[in-house]
N, C-alpha and C positions, 0 to 999 in steps of 0.2 A: 631179543636186542636189550641195551643196559638199563633203560626208561626204564621200562616198569620191569623188573623183576628186586632191584635194592633202590628204594629212594632212598637216601642214605651215602652210594656214590654219583648219584645219577649228576649234581653238584659239578662236584672231580673229575667226572669221565666225560659230562661239556667244558669244563673249565682245561685239559687238558687237551683234549679231542680242538677247540678252538691257537693253543698252546701249535699244534700237530700239523691243524692245519698253514697255520701261519711264519712255519719254524719249513713247511713242505714247499711252498707257493714261492717262498723265498731258495731255498733250497732251486727248484725250477727256474728260473729266476737268478739268477745265480750264474747256476751252469749251464742254460742260454744265453744269456751273455758273457764266459769265459768261452764259448765254440765259439760267436758271431766275433768276436776279437780274437784271438787267433788265426781268423782270413785275411781280416783286416786286419796285420803286420802292416808292417809297409817294406820288409827284407820280404826276399824268395821265397814260398815257404822251402822247407826243409826236412827231418826228416820228422829232425824232436817236433816242431810246431804239427803235422798231422797226426802224433799221437796222445800228444795235447789235447788239441782238436778233437778227434778221435778216442778221448776217453772224457770231456766234455758234452761230446754228444751223448752214451752213453750212459751219462752220470745223469745228464739232464732227466732223460726216458729211464732210468732208475728212478730219479724223481720223482720226475708224475707219475709214476705205476702207485708209486711210495704218495699222491697228493690222493691216486683214485681210490686207494688204499683206504683211506682216511673218508675220502667221502659213500664211500660203499660199505663200509664195514666188513674191511674181504684180510681176512688178517695174514694169508699169507703171502702179500702182496707186501705186506708190511712185515714184515718178517724178510723179507726182501728186504725191504730200504732200508733197517734196521742194519740189519749184515752189510749194506751197500757203506752206509756210515761212520759204521767203524772201522772200515778197511781202508776206508776215503780219507779218514781224520788222520788212522798212522799213518798214507802212505800226500796223503798235506803235510805231517805235518814235519816226514823226513823235506818234503821237497821246496817248502819256506826257510828250513834253515841251512838246506843246500843255494840258495839264494840268497838268502840273510849273508851268509859265508860268500858266495861269487860281491856282497854289492860290498859288503865290512872290508873284502882285500885287494876293490877295483879305488878305495878311498880310503887305503890306507892313510893312519892316522895323523904322524906327524909331516910328510906328500904334502897333499894333501892340506892340510892346516894355515903350512907354509905356504905356500902356491894360494890360495885364493886371500889371508888376507895379505898378503903382499901386488898382490889385483885390484886389493881393495883397495888399502890403504897406499896411501902415495905423502908424509911425514913433511914435516914443511926444513928447509935449512937450521932451520937453529935446535929443530928435535934429530936429526943428526948426529951432531957432538954425542951424544949420549951413544951410552954401549950396546946396548941392541936395544930400540925402540917398539920392534915389531913381538919380542920374546913373551910379554906377559898377553894380547891380542893371540899370537899364536897356543900359551897356552891354556885361554880361555876355551879359544877352539877346541882343541883338542878335550874340554872337560868336557866339553857340550856333542862332540861326537857320540865319543865315549857312553855319554849319559840313552846318547839316540840310542845306538844301539843294545843297550842295556833294557830300550822303554820297547825297539822290535822280538825283540825273544822272550819278554815278557808280554808280549800282546799273540806271539805265535802261538804263545801256551796257554793263552788262557783260550784261542780262534780253538785250537785241538779240544778243551775241558771241554765247550760248550756246545763240540761237536759227540761227541760222545754218552754228555749230555743227552743230550738230543734226542741217540741215538739208544740211550737206557727211556729214556720221554716212549719211545715211538715202545720197546721191546715192552714196557708198564701197559698201555695202550692193548696194544693188541693181547697179553696178559689176560685184562677186565672182560676187551669183544669176550675171546675169546672161554670166558670162565661165564658169565654172562652166556651164550648161545646157548653151552648144555647143563644151565638153571634153566633156560626156559625152555629145554629141550625134558629136563626131568623130570621140571612141569607138567608139561603134551602128555610127558606117559601117565604122571600120576591119573590124572585129568578122566585121560580112557576110559584106565580103569577100574575108576569114580564110575 
């Protein structure tokens, strides 16, 4: 165990273990929630929903193995969990971008804002004399919609980066764990020879 061999790294290892326990627990919960949500969609399950639900169940199981690997100090489980996090970060990044593209194409800036402004704002008859009373509101709606799109893309980028950072942290923890096991075995061999 790392705590017996290297006292200087014991706190750092303990902190990273706590962080990874939290991250892997969150991954298990998130994937279980995604799988459950797929089964409770109001429409009839299609092939895409079944594939996403199956992926979420498999991801939940792998995340559970990662959690078990952290709890029981199993480097093999940690390696599998780290590789899964890398693959999932890439796949999820592109899937999220596709979903954002679908949402952005659904809410086409000008048409969406014009319809929204006209449905929400009924001008008084005195305002109808001006050239275009809705131009300012339509422009403002377009600016807000563009800001939401930029913020959404930034959120997707941050989520991918965070998941990649967790994958790196899992690999680093596995490396520390493996290194501590090797050092412990070396100490035992030296003590046996004495």
